[in-house]
TORKOL-4160 file (C-alpha; in steps of 0.2 Angstrom, whole numbers, padded with zeros to 4 digits, m for minus):
262
<pt num="1" X="0457" Y="0501" Z="0336"/>
<pt num="2" X="0461" Y="0498" Z="0355"/>
<pt num="3" X="0452" Y="0509" Z="0367"/>
<pt num="4" X="0463" Y="0520" Z="0378"/>
<pt num="5" X="0465" Y="0514" Z="0396"/>
<pt num="6" X="0456" Y="0524" Z="0410"/>
<pt num="7" X="0468" Y="0534" Z="0421"/>
<pt num="8" X="0474" Y="0524" Z="0436"/>
<pt num="9" X="0466" Y="0526" Z="0453"/>
<pt num="10" X="0476" Y="0537" Z="0465"/>
<pt num="11" X="0487" Y="0526" Z="0476"/>
<pt num="12" X="0488" Y="0512" Z="0463"/>
<pt num="13" X="0505" Y="0504" Z="0461"/>
<pt num="14" X="0499" Y="0493" Z="0446"/>
<pt num="15" X="0484" Y="0496" Z="0434"/>
<pt num="16" X="0479" Y="0482" Z="0422"/>
<pt num="17" X="0466" Y="0486" Z="0409"/>
<pt num="18" X="0458" Y="0474" Z="0397"/>
<pt num="19" X="0473" Y="0462" Z="0396"/>
<pt num="20" X="0472" Y="0448" Z="0384"/>
<pt num="21" X="0484" Y="0434" Z="0379"/>
<pt num="22" X="0479" Y="0419" Z="0367"/>
<pt num="23" X="0489" Y="0404" Z="0363"/>
<pt num="24" X="0481" Y="0397" Z="0348"/>
<pt num="25" X="0462" Y="0396" Z="0352"/>
<pt num="26" X="0465" Y="0396" Z="0370"/>
<pt num="27" X="0464" Y="0412" Z="0380"/>
<pt num="28" X="0476" Y="0411" Z="0394"/>
<pt num="29" X="0471" Y="0429" Z="0400"/>
<pt num="30" X="0454" Y="0435" Z="0394"/>
<pt num="31" X="0451" Y="0454" Z="0397"/>
<pt num="32" X="0458" Y="0455" Z="0414"/>
<pt num="33" X="0456" Y="0471" Z="0424"/>
<pt num="34" X="0464" Y="0474" Z="0440"/>
<pt num="35" X="0472" Y="0488" Z="0451"/>
<pt num="36" X="0484" Y="0484" Z="0465"/>
<pt num="37" X="0486" Y="0496" Z="0479"/>
<pt num="38" X="0503" Y="0504" Z="0483"/>
<pt num="39" X="0512" Y="0499" Z="0499"/>
<pt num="40" X="0502" Y="0482" Z="0500"/>
<pt num="41" X="0508" Y="0464" Z="0502"/>
<pt num="42" X="0497" Y="0456" Z="0488"/>
<pt num="43" X="0494" Y="0438" Z="0484"/>
<pt num="44" X="0488" Y="0433" Z="0467"/>
<pt num="45" X="0480" Y="0416" Z="0469"/>
<pt num="46" X="0471" Y="0404" Z="0457"/>
<pt num="47" X="0471" Y="0386" Z="0452"/>
<pt num="48" X="0485" Y="0379" Z="0440"/>
<pt num="49" X="0481" Y="0386" Z="0423"/>
<pt num="50" X="0472" Y="0401" Z="0429"/>
<pt num="51" X="0483" Y="0413" Z="0420"/>
<pt num="52" X="0493" Y="0419" Z="0435"/>
<pt num="53" X="0510" Y="0417" Z="0427"/>
<pt num="54" X="0505" Y="0424" Z="0410"/>
<pt num="55" X="0497" Y="0439" Z="0419"/>
<pt num="56" X="0513" Y="0442" Z="0429"/>
<pt num="57" X="0524" Y="0440" Z="0413"/>
<pt num="58" X="0514" Y="0453" Z="0404"/>
<pt num="59" X="0513" Y="0465" Z="0419"/>
<pt num="60" X="0532" Y="0465" Z="0420"/>
<pt num="61" X="0537" Y="0466" Z="0402"/>
<pt num="62" X="0542" Y="0448" Z="0399"/>
<pt num="63" X="0528" Y="0444" Z="0387"/>
<pt num="64" X="0519" Y="0455" Z="0375"/>
<pt num="65" X="0500" Y="0455" Z="0377"/>
<pt num="66" X="0488" Y="0453" Z="0362"/>
<pt num="67" X="0478" Y="0468" Z="0369"/>
<pt num="68" X="0477" Y="0479" Z="0384"/>
<pt num="69" X="0488" Y="0490" Z="0394"/>
<pt num="70" X="0498" Y="0489" Z="0410"/>
<pt num="71" X="0504" Y="0504" Z="0421"/>
<pt num="72" X="0517" Y="0504" Z="0435"/>
<pt num="73" X="0515" Y="0520" Z="0445"/>
<pt num="74" X="0507" Y="0528" Z="0429"/>
<pt num="75" X="0521" Y="0522" Z="0417"/>
<pt num="76" X="0516" Y="0511" Z="0403"/>
<pt num="77" X="0525" Y="0494" Z="0403"/>
<pt num="78" X="0526" Y="0493" Z="0384"/>
<pt num="79" X="0527" Y="0511" Z="0379"/>
<pt num="80" X="0540" Y="0516" Z="0392"/>
<pt num="81" X="0549" Y="0500" Z="0396"/>
<pt num="82" X="0565" Y="0508" Z="0402"/>
<pt num="83" X="0557" Y="0519" Z="0415"/>
<pt num="84" X="0546" Y="0504" Z="0421"/>
<pt num="85" X="0560" Y="0492" Z="0423"/>
<pt num="86" X="0570" Y="0504" Z="0434"/>
<pt num="87" X="0556" Y="0504" Z="0446"/>
<pt num="88" X="0552" Y="0485" Z="0447"/>
<pt num="89" X="0561" Y="0469" Z="0453"/>
<pt num="90" X="0556" Y="0452" Z="0446"/>
<pt num="91" X="0559" Y="0434" Z="0452"/>
<pt num="92" X="0550" Y="0424" Z="0439"/>
<pt num="93" X="0547" Y="0405" Z="0440"/>
<pt num="94" X="0561" Y="0396" Z="0432"/>
<pt num="95" X="0573" Y="0410" Z="0433"/>
<pt num="96" X="0588" Y="0409" Z="0421"/>
<pt num="97" X="0604" Y="0415" Z="0428"/>
<pt num="98" X="0622" Y="0417" Z="0423"/>
<pt num="99" X="0627" Y="0401" Z="0431"/>
<pt num="100" X="0646" Y="0403" Z="0428"/>
<pt num="101" X="0646" Y="0418" Z="0440"/>
<pt num="102" X="0647" Y="0416" Z="0459"/>
<pt num="103" X="0633" Y="0423" Z="0469"/>
<pt num="104" X="0643" Y="0438" Z="0474"/>
<pt num="105" X="0648" Y="0441" Z="0456"/>
<pt num="106" X="0630" Y="0439" Z="0450"/>
<pt num="107" X="0624" Y="0453" Z="0461"/>
<pt num="108" X="0639" Y="0465" Z="0457"/>
<pt num="109" X="0636" Y="0462" Z="0439"/>
<pt num="110" X="0617" Y="0466" Z="0441"/>
<pt num="111" X="0620" Y="0481" Z="0451"/>
<pt num="112" X="0632" Y="0489" Z="0438"/>
<pt num="113" X="0620" Y="0485" Z="0424"/>
<pt num="114" X="0607" Y="0495" Z="0434"/>
<pt num="115" X="0619" Y="0509" Z="0434"/>
<pt num="116" X="0622" Y="0510" Z="0452"/>
<pt num="117" X="0639" Y="0516" Z="0459"/>
<pt num="118" X="0652" Y="0503" Z="0461"/>
<pt num="119" X="0654" Y="0506" Z="0480"/>
<pt num="120" X="0636" Y="0506" Z="0483"/>
<pt num="121" X="0633" Y="0490" Z="0473"/>
<pt num="122" X="0647" Y="0481" Z="0484"/>
<pt num="123" X="0639" Y="0488" Z="0500"/>
<pt num="124" X="0622" Y="0482" Z="0495"/>
<pt num="125" X="0628" Y="0465" Z="0489"/>
<pt num="126" X="0637" Y="0461" Z="0505"/>
<pt num="127" X="0621" Y="0466" Z="0516"/>
<pt num="128" X="0610" Y="0455" Z="0505"/>
<pt num="129" X="0621" Y="0441" Z="0506"/>
<pt num="130" X="0622" Y="0442" Z="0525"/>
<pt num="131" X="0603" Y="0444" Z="0527"/>
<pt num="132" X="0599" Y="0430" Z="0516"/>
<pt num="133" X="0612" Y="0418" Z="0524"/>
<pt num="134" X="0622" Y="0417" Z="0508"/>
<pt num="135" X="0639" Y="0424" Z="0514"/>
<pt num="136" X="0647" Y="0407" Z="0516"/>
<pt num="137" X="0642" Y="0402" Z="0498"/>
<pt num="138" X="0645" Y="0419" Z="0490"/>
<pt num="139" X="0660" Y="0413" Z="0480"/>
<pt num="140" X="0652" Y="0397" Z="0474"/>
<pt num="141" X="0646" Y="0396" Z="0456"/>
<pt num="142" X="0627" Y="0399" Z="0454"/>
<pt num="143" X="0627" Y="0382" Z="0444"/>
<pt num="144" X="0631" Y="0373" Z="0461"/>
<pt num="145" X="0617" Y="0382" Z="0471"/>
<pt num="146" X="0603" Y="0372" Z="0478"/>
<pt num="147" X="0585" Y="0377" Z="0473"/>
<pt num="148" X="0583" Y="0387" Z="0489"/>
<pt num="149" X="0600" Y="0396" Z="0487"/>
<pt num="150" X="0595" Y="0400" Z="0469"/>
<pt num="151" X="0579" Y="0408" Z="0475"/>
<pt num="152" X="0588" Y="0418" Z="0488"/>
<pt num="153" X="0601" Y="0425" Z="0476"/>
<pt num="154" X="0587" Y="0428" Z="0463"/>
<pt num="155" X="0578" Y="0438" Z="0476"/>
<pt num="156" X="0594" Y="0447" Z="0481"/>
<pt num="157" X="0596" Y="0452" Z="0462"/>
<pt num="158" X="0578" Y="0458" Z="0462"/>
<pt num="159" X="0580" Y="0469" Z="0477"/>
<pt num="160" X="0597" Y="0476" Z="0474"/>
<pt num="161" X="0591" Y="0492" Z="0465"/>
<pt num="162" X="0578" Y="0495" Z="0479"/>
<pt num="163" X="0563" Y="0494" Z="0467"/>
<pt num="164" X="0545" Y="0502" Z="0471"/>
<pt num="165" X="0536" Y="0485" Z="0466"/>
<pt num="166" X="0543" Y="0468" Z="0468"/>
<pt num="167" X="0535" Y="0454" Z="0458"/>
<pt num="168" X="0537" Y="0436" Z="0463"/>
<pt num="169" X="0530" Y="0420" Z="0454"/>
<pt num="170" X="0529" Y="0405" Z="0466"/>
<pt num="171" X="0544" Y="0411" Z="0476"/>
<pt num="172" X="0543" Y="0397" Z="0489"/>
<pt num="173" X="0541" Y="0382" Z="0476"/>
<pt num="174" X="0554" Y="0369" Z="0480"/>
<pt num="175" X="0562" Y="0379" Z="0494"/>
<pt num="176" X="0567" Y="0371" Z="0510"/>
<pt num="177" X="0558" Y="0377" Z="0527"/>
<pt num="178" X="0574" Y="0386" Z="0533"/>
<pt num="179" X="0576" Y="0396" Z="0516"/>
<pt num="180" X="0558" Y="0399" Z="0515"/>
<pt num="181" X="0558" Y="0407" Z="0533"/>
<pt num="182" X="0573" Y="0418" Z="0528"/>
<pt num="183" X="0564" Y="0424" Z="0512"/>
<pt num="184" X="0548" Y="0428" Z="0522"/>
<pt num="185" X="0558" Y="0439" Z="0534"/>
<pt num="186" X="0566" Y="0449" Z="0520"/>
<pt num="187" X="0549" Y="0451" Z="0511"/>
<pt num="188" X="0540" Y="0457" Z="0526"/>
<pt num="189" X="0554" Y="0470" Z="0530"/>
<pt num="190" X="0553" Y="0476" Z="0512"/>
<pt num="191" X="0534" Y="0478" Z="0513"/>
<pt num="192" X="0535" Y="0486" Z="0530"/>
<pt num="193" X="0546" Y="0500" Z="0522"/>
<pt num="194" X="0531" Y="0505" Z="0511"/>
<pt num="195" X="0535" Y="0495" Z="0495"/>
<pt num="196" X="0523" Y="0484" Z="0486"/>
<pt num="197" X="0525" Y="0465" Z="0484"/>
<pt num="198" X="0515" Y="0455" Z="0472"/>
<pt num="199" X="0517" Y="0437" Z="0472"/>
<pt num="200" X="0508" Y="0422" Z="0464"/>
<pt num="201" X="0504" Y="0406" Z="0473"/>
<pt num="202" X="0491" Y="0392" Z="0474"/>
<pt num="203" X="0495" Y="0389" Z="0493"/>
<pt num="204" X="0482" Y="0398" Z="0502"/>
<pt num="205" X="0489" Y="0396" Z="0519"/>
<pt num="206" X="0505" Y="0405" Z="0514"/>
<pt num="207" X="0495" Y="0419" Z="0507"/>
<pt num="208" X="0485" Y="0421" Z="0523"/>
<pt num="209" X="0502" Y="0422" Z="0533"/>
<pt num="210" X="0510" Y="0435" Z="0522"/>
<pt num="211" X="0497" Y="0445" Z="0512"/>
<pt num="212" X="0485" Y="0459" Z="0517"/>
<pt num="213" X="0477" Y="0461" Z="0500"/>
<pt num="214" X="0472" Y="0447" Z="0488"/>
<pt num="215" X="0466" Y="0444" Z="0470"/>
<pt num="216" X="0458" Y="0428" Z="0464"/>
<pt num="217" X="0461" Y="0423" Z="0446"/>
<pt num="218" X="0452" Y="0409" Z="0437"/>
<pt num="219" X="0450" Y="0406" Z="0418"/>
<pt num="220" X="0460" Y="0421" Z="0414"/>
<pt num="221" X="0449" Y="0434" Z="0424"/>
<pt num="222" X="0449" Y="0441" Z="0441"/>
<pt num="223" X="0434" Y="0434" Z="0450"/>
<pt num="224" X="0437" Y="0443" Z="0467"/>
<pt num="225" X="0449" Y="0456" Z="0474"/>
<pt num="226" X="0452" Y="0467" Z="0489"/>
<pt num="227" X="0458" Y="0466" Z="0507"/>
<pt num="228" X="0461" Y="0449" Z="0514"/>
<pt num="229" X="0448" Y="0449" Z="0527"/>
<pt num="230" X="0435" Y="0456" Z="0514"/>
<pt num="231" X="0439" Y="0442" Z="0502"/>
<pt num="232" X="0438" Y="0428" Z="0514"/>
<pt num="233" X="0423" Y="0434" Z="0523"/>
<pt num="234" X="0425" Y="0426" Z="0540"/>
<pt num="235" X="0431" Y="0409" Z="0532"/>
<pt num="236" X="0448" Y="0403" Z="0529"/>
<pt num="237" X="0455" Y="0409" Z="0512"/>
<pt num="238" X="0455" Y="0391" Z="0507"/>
<pt num="239" X="0437" Y="0389" Z="0509"/>
<pt num="240" X="0433" Y="0405" Z="0501"/>
<pt num="241" X="0444" Y="0401" Z="0486"/>
<pt num="242" X="0435" Y="0385" Z="0483"/>
<pt num="243" X="0418" Y="0393" Z="0484"/>
<pt num="244" X="0424" Y="0407" Z="0472"/>
<pt num="245" X="0430" Y="0395" Z="0459"/>
<pt num="246" X="0415" Y="0384" Z="0460"/>
<pt num="247" X="0423" Y="0368" Z="0468"/>
<pt num="248" X="0413" Y="0357" Z="0480"/>
<pt num="249" X="0422" Y="0348" Z="0493"/>
<pt num="250" X="0423" Y="0329" Z="0491"/>
<pt num="251" X="0408" Y="0321" Z="0499"/>
<pt num="252" X="0417" Y="0304" Z="0501"/>
<pt num="253" X="0407" Y="0295" Z="0488"/>
<pt num="254" X="0420" Y="0296" Z="0474"/>
<pt num="255" X="0433" Y="0282" Z="0474"/>
<pt num="256" X="0424" Y="0273" Z="0488"/>
<pt num="257" X="0434" Y="0257" Z="0482"/>
<pt num="258" X="0451" Y="0265" Z="0486"/>
<pt num="259" X="0458" Y="0257" Z="0502"/>
<pt num="260" X="0444" Y="0245" Z="0504"/>
<pt num="261" X="0443" Y="0226" Z="0503"/>
<pt num="262" X="0455" Y="0218" Z="0490"/>
């Protein structure tokens, strides 16, 4: 019988207890425990294959865990999914969209699915299109959008219902610098209003620029977490990260033949 989860700490936006996910004999997430503070800009970092995407998928109700519980502001993701999904926004990696809709139609459709009044959906749609620099392309089919435009319209759809917690999986992957700067500005504005942002990345410099709280994941477990300055301990986050996961910097001896005499 699965043990009941402890109550979440006051001020926690997300509480994860004893989370497991196995694929065959491989444990992608292995008893992960983590509490994420409300109102923070949180980076979930780790090497490729560390379990970041699997953890986010289970946290947002996209993938059922083998064991464990996840609470979003006290509501159980799997016991009360409707209540939870009303309070979260998600921009997963490899987001699938209704590609035969235009960008404007996609947002209007999402808003009405959420039960928002039509006039409010239209108002928010136009504001999001403007802020994300998509107005000129609002009537193009999503199928014709570039990678950066798809990320921006996906972010708009995730924000449309004004969620309490926003989950983003590698939101800047494959995005051009102009689109990336636009997305950063929107996320900072959203977090500054008191909402919680949780995003995964393996780009330490980006996490340092945006986040004030960090969790480091390796081999399906959390190995460090807390305020950014506390986790990096006076070093760059990149240096702290390498030390935490046990990677030594190249001493120059390996591949000594590369680029030498031929």
